[in-house]
C-alpha positions as a Markdown table, in Angstrom:
| # | Residue | x | y | z |
|---|---|---|---|---|
| 1 | Met | -34.0 | 19.2 | 14.1 |
| 2 | Thr | -35.3 | 21.9 | 11.6 |
| 3 | Lys | -35.3 | 21.3 | 7.8 |
| 4 | Ile | -32.5 | 24.3 | 7.5 |
| 5 | Glu | -30.4 | 22.2 | 10.0 |
| 6 | Ile | -30.8 | 18.9 | 8.3 |
| 7 | Asn | -29.7 | 20.8 | 4.7 |
| 8 | Lys | -26.6 | 22.3 | 6.1 |
| 9 | Ile | -25.5 | 19.4 | 7.7 |
| 10 | Lys | -25.8 | 17.8 | 4.3 |
| 11 | Gln | -23.7 | 20.7 | 3.0 |
| 12 | Leu | -21.0 | 20.5 | 5.3 |
| 13 | Arg | -20.6 | 16.9 | 4.5 |
| 14 | Glu | -20.6 | 17.3 | 0.9 |
| 15 | Met | -18.0 | 20.1 | 1.5 |
| 16 | Thr | -15.7 | 18.0 | 3.9 |
| 17 | Gly | -16.9 | 14.4 | 3.4 |
| 18 | Leu | -16.8 | 13.6 | 7.1 |
| 19 | Gly | -19.4 | 11.7 | 8.8 |
| 20 | Ile | -23.2 | 13.0 | 9.6 |
| 21 | Met | -22.5 | 13.2 | 13.9 |
| 22 | Glu | -19.2 | 14.8 | 13.1 |
| 23 | Cys | -20.9 | 17.5 | 10.8 |
| 24 | Lys | -24.2 | 17.9 | 12.8 |
| 25 | Lys | -21.7 | 18.5 | 16.1 |
| 26 | Ala | -19.7 | 21.2 | 13.9 |
| 27 | Ile | -23.2 | 22.7 | 12.5 |
| 28 | Ile | -24.4 | 22.8 | 16.3 |
| 29 | Lys | -21.4 | 24.7 | 18.0 |
| 30 | Ala | -21.1 | 27.0 | 15.2 |
| 31 | Ala | -24.5 | 28.2 | 15.5 |
| 32 | Gly | -25.1 | 27.1 | 12.1 |
| 33 | Asp | -22.7 | 29.2 | 10.5 |
| 34 | Leu | -21.4 | 27.0 | 7.7 |
| 35 | Glu | -17.9 | 28.4 | 7.7 |
| 36 | Ile | -17.0 | 28.5 | 11.2 |
| 37 | Ala | -18.3 | 24.9 | 11.3 |
| 38 | Lys | -15.9 | 24.0 | 8.6 |
| 39 | Lys | -13.3 | 25.6 | 10.6 |
| 40 | Ile | -14.2 | 23.9 | 13.5 |
| 41 | Leu | -13.5 | 20.4 | 11.7 |
| 42 | Lys | -10.4 | 21.5 | 10.0 |
| 43 | Lys | -9.0 | 22.1 | 13.5 |
| 44 | Lys | -10.5 | 18.8 | 14.7 |
| 45 | Gly | -8.7 | 17.0 | 11.4 |
| 46 | Met | -5.6 | 18.6 | 12.5 |
| 47 | Lys | -5.6 | 16.9 | 16.1 |
| 48 | Ile | -6.5 | 13.4 | 14.6 |
| 49 | Ala | -3.9 | 14.1 | 12.4 |
| 50 | Glu | -1.2 | 15.1 | 15.1 |
| 51 | Lys | -2.4 | 12.2 | 17.0 |
| 52 | Lys | -2.2 | 9.9 | 14.0 |
| 53 | Ser | 1.5 | 11.0 | 12.8 |
| 54 | Ser | 3.5 | 8.8 | 14.7 |
| 55 | Arg | 1.5 | 5.7 | 14.1 |
| 56 | Pro | 3.5 | 3.3 | 11.6 |
| 57 | Thr | 2.6 | 2.8 | 8.0 |
| 58 | Arg | 3.3 | -0.7 | 6.2 |
| 59 | Glu | 0.6 | -0.5 | 3.6 |
| 60 | Gly | 0.2 | 1.4 | 0.6 |
| 61 | Val | 0.3 | 2.0 | -2.8 |
| 62 | Ile | 2.4 | 3.2 | -5.7 |
| 63 | Asp | 0.5 | 5.3 | -8.4 |
| 64 | Ser | 1.1 | 7.4 | -11.6 |
| 65 | Tyr | -0.3 | 10.1 | -13.3 |
| 66 | Ile | 0.7 | 10.5 | -17.2 |
| 67 | His | -0.1 | 13.9 | -19.0 |
| 68 | Tyr | -2.4 | 13.8 | -21.8 |
| 69 | Asn | 0.3 | 14.5 | -24.1 |
| 70 | Asn | 2.4 | 11.8 | -23.3 |
| 71 | Lys | 5.1 | 13.9 | -22.3 |
| 72 | Leu | 4.8 | 14.7 | -18.3 |
| 73 | Gly | 4.5 | 11.7 | -15.8 |
| 74 | Ala | 5.2 | 11.0 | -12.4 |
| 75 | Leu | 5.2 | 8.1 | -10.5 |
| 76 | Ile | 4.5 | 8.1 | -6.2 |
| 77 | Glu | 4.7 | 5.9 | -3.2 |
| 78 | Val | 2.1 | 6.9 | -0.5 |
| 79 | Ser | 1.6 | 4.6 | 2.7 |
| 80 | Cys | -1.0 | 4.0 | 5.2 |
| 81 | Glu | -1.5 | 1.9 | 8.3 |
| 82 | Thr | -3.7 | -1.0 | 6.7 |
| 83 | Asp | -4.1 | -2.9 | 3.8 |
| 84 | Phe | -7.9 | -2.2 | 4.2 |
| 85 | Val | -7.2 | 1.5 | 4.0 |
| 86 | Ser | -4.7 | 1.1 | 0.7 |
| 87 | Lys | -7.9 | 0.0 | -1.2 |
| 88 | Asn | -10.2 | 2.7 | -0.1 |
| 89 | Asp | -11.1 | 5.1 | -2.8 |
| 90 | Ile | -10.6 | 8.3 | -0.8 |
| 91 | Phe | -7.1 | 7.2 | 0.0 |
| 92 | Leu | -6.8 | 6.2 | -3.6 |
| 93 | Lys | -7.9 | 9.4 | -5.1 |
| 94 | Ile | -5.8 | 11.2 | -2.4 |
| 95 | Val | -2.5 | 9.4 | -4.0 |
| 96 | His | -3.3 | 9.8 | -7.6 |
| 97 | Asp | -3.9 | 13.4 | -6.9 |
| 98 | Leu | -0.4 | 13.5 | -5.3 |
| 99 | Ala | 0.9 | 12.0 | -8.7 |
| 100 | Met | -0.7 | 15.0 | -10.5 |
| 101 | Gln | 0.5 | 17.3 | -8.0 |
| 102 | Val | 4.2 | 16.0 | -8.7 |
| 103 | Ala | 4.0 | 16.2 | -12.4 |
| 104 | Ala | 2.5 | 20.2 | -12.6 |
| 105 | Ala | 4.1 | 21.2 | -9.6 |
| 106 | Asn | 7.4 | 20.1 | -9.7 |
| 107 | Pro | 8.8 | 19.6 | -6.4 |
| 108 | Leu | 12.4 | 18.3 | -5.4 |
| 109 | Tyr | 11.6 | 17.6 | -2.0 |
| 110 | Ile | 8.8 | 15.9 | 0.0 |
| 111 | Lys | 9.2 | 18.0 | 3.3 |
| 112 | Arg | 11.8 | 21.2 | 4.2 |
| 113 | Asp | 13.7 | 18.4 | 6.9 |
| 114 | Lys | 14.8 | 16.7 | 3.3 |
| 115 | Val | 16.7 | 19.5 | 2.4 |
| 116 | Thr | 20.2 | 18.8 | 3.2 |
| 117 | Asp | 21.9 | 22.0 | 5.2 |
| 118 | Glu | 24.2 | 22.0 | 2.5 |
| 119 | Ile | 21.5 | 23.5 | 0.0 |
| 120 | Ile | 20.1 | 25.5 | 2.6 |
| 121 | Asn | 23.3 | 27.0 | 3.3 |
| 122 | Glu | 24.3 | 27.9 | 0.0 |
| 123 | Arg | 20.7 | 28.7 | -1.2 |
| 124 | Lys | 20.5 | 31.8 | 1.9 |
| 125 | Lys | 24.5 | 32.8 | 0.8 |
| 126 | Ser | 23.2 | 33.5 | -2.6 |
| 127 | Phe | 20.4 | 35.1 | -1.8 |
| 128 | Ile | 22.4 | 37.6 | 0.5 |
| 129 | Leu | 24.8 | 38.3 | -2.2 |
| 130 | Glu | 22.1 | 39.1 | -4.4 |
| 131 | Ser | 20.6 | 41.7 | -1.8 |
| 132 | Ile | 23.8 | 43.1 | -0.9 |
| 133 | Glu | 24.9 | 43.4 | -4.7 |
| 134 | Glu | 21.6 | 45.3 | -5.2 |
| 135 | Gly | 23.0 | 47.8 | -2.3 |
| 136 | Lys | 20.9 | 46.4 | 0.8 |
| 137 | Ser | 23.2 | 46.6 | 4.3 |
| 138 | Lys | 24.3 | 43.1 | 5.6 |
| 139 | Asp | 21.1 | 43.0 | 8.0 |
| 140 | Val | 18.3 | 43.8 | 5.7 |
| 141 | Ala | 20.1 | 41.2 | 3.3 |
| 142 | Glu | 19.8 | 38.6 | 5.9 |
| 143 | Lys | 16.1 | 39.4 | 6.7 |
| 144 | Ile | 15.5 | 39.2 | 2.8 |
| 145 | Ala | 17.4 | 35.6 | 2.7 |
| 146 | Ile | 15.2 | 34.5 | 5.2 |
| 147 | Gln | 11.9 | 35.3 | 3.4 |
| 148 | Lys | 13.2 | 33.9 | 0.1 |
| 149 | Met | 14.3 | 30.5 | 1.8 |
| 150 | Glu | 10.8 | 30.4 | 2.8 |
| 151 | Glu | 9.1 | 30.8 | -0.7 |
| 152 | Phe | 11.6 | 28.4 | -1.7 |
| 153 | Phe | 10.2 | 25.8 | 0.6 |
| 154 | Lys | 6.9 | 26.4 | -0.5 |
| 155 | Asn | 7.7 | 26.0 | -4.0 |
| 156 | Asn | 10.0 | 23.2 | -3.6 |
| 157 | Cys | 8.7 | 21.0 | -1.1 |
| 158 | Leu | 5.6 | 19.0 | -1.8 |
| 159 | Leu | 3.8 | 19.1 | 1.3 |
| 160 | Glu | 4.1 | 23.3 | 1.9 |
| 161 | Gln | 3.2 | 23.5 | -2.0 |
| 162 | Ser | -0.5 | 25.0 | -2.9 |
| 163 | Phe | -2.8 | 22.1 | -4.2 |
| 164 | Ile | -3.0 | 22.2 | -7.8 |
| 165 | Lys | -7.0 | 21.5 | -7.4 |
| 166 | Asn | -7.5 | 23.9 | -5.1 |
| 167 | Glu | -4.9 | 27.0 | -4.1 |
| 168 | Asp | -6.6 | 27.8 | -1.3 |
| 169 | Ile | -5.0 | 24.9 | 0.9 |
| 170 | Thr | -1.4 | 23.2 | 1.1 |
| 171 | Val | -0.8 | 19.7 | -0.2 |
| 172 | Asn | -0.3 | 19.0 | 3.7 |
| 173 | Glu | -3.5 | 20.4 | 4.6 |
| 174 | Leu | -5.3 | 18.0 | 1.7 |
| 175 | Ile | -3.3 | 15.0 | 3.5 |
| 176 | Thr | -4.3 | 16.2 | 6.8 |
| 177 | Asp | -8.2 | 16.4 | 6.0 |
| 178 | Ala | -8.1 | 12.7 | 4.6 |
| 179 | Ile | -6.4 | 11.6 | 7.5 |
| 180 | Ala | -9.3 | 13.1 | 9.7 |
| 181 | Lys | -11.7 | 11.2 | 7.0 |
| 182 | Ile | -9.8 | 7.5 | 6.7 |
| 183 | Gly | -8.6 | 7.6 | 10.3 |
| 184 | Glu | -5.3 | 6.7 | 9.8 |
| 185 | Asn | -1.6 | 7.9 | 9.4 |
| 186 | Ile | -0.9 | 8.5 | 5.6 |
| 187 | Glu | 2.9 | 9.1 | 4.3 |
| 188 | Val | 4.3 | 10.3 | 1.3 |
| 189 | Asn | 7.3 | 7.9 | 1.2 |
| 190 | Arg | 8.9 | 9.3 | -2.3 |
| 191 | Phe | 8.1 | 10.4 | -6.3 |
| 192 | Val | 10.0 | 10.6 | -9.4 |
| 193 | Arg | 9.1 | 13.1 | -12.2 |
| 194 | Phe | 9.6 | 12.8 | -15.6 |
| 195 | Ser | 9.7 | 15.3 | -18.9 |
| 196 | Phe | 10.2 | 14.0 | -21.8 |
| 197 | Gly | 13.9 | 14.9 | -23.1 |
| 198 | Glu | 15.2 | 16.1 | -19.9 |
| 199 | Asp | 17.4 | 14.2 | -17.8 |
């Protein structure tokens, strides 16, 4: 193996946190291109996460984040499969980052299937009425409402939000990467956000 390949494997390992052999295989498959190698590993991580998503998560932790001014904070419960992983540094860092995400981005739901049909129908109806009042036809208003609903989910569902520390990825992608690194299923169970003076 050339020195260039070794350097690229080290770089890829630093970027992804994955094992040397995984990074080596991806570099070879990508003919030395780091960006392609990253995409290969990301796709592989998604497949791993998909396989593990049905596995039960009976262990985990509760973590908190309090903003420096002591007027904003969040509590979050995140589960994994084993007690061993619940003490793992990668897992604990992800949980803390998720608590920070909740405090900063103020999600209302974990994922879109947690949003009730009643809320979805109300929102959609108000978006349609808004567009009709602006002079749009019913067909156009409905198409606009679908787009606005997608924005609503991206803004209000934790897993669909852009990750505050790296806006190129979603929170779901952050968790998927962690599942690939740790080798266990990870799930957000619940969270609560506190802002001083707010009900």
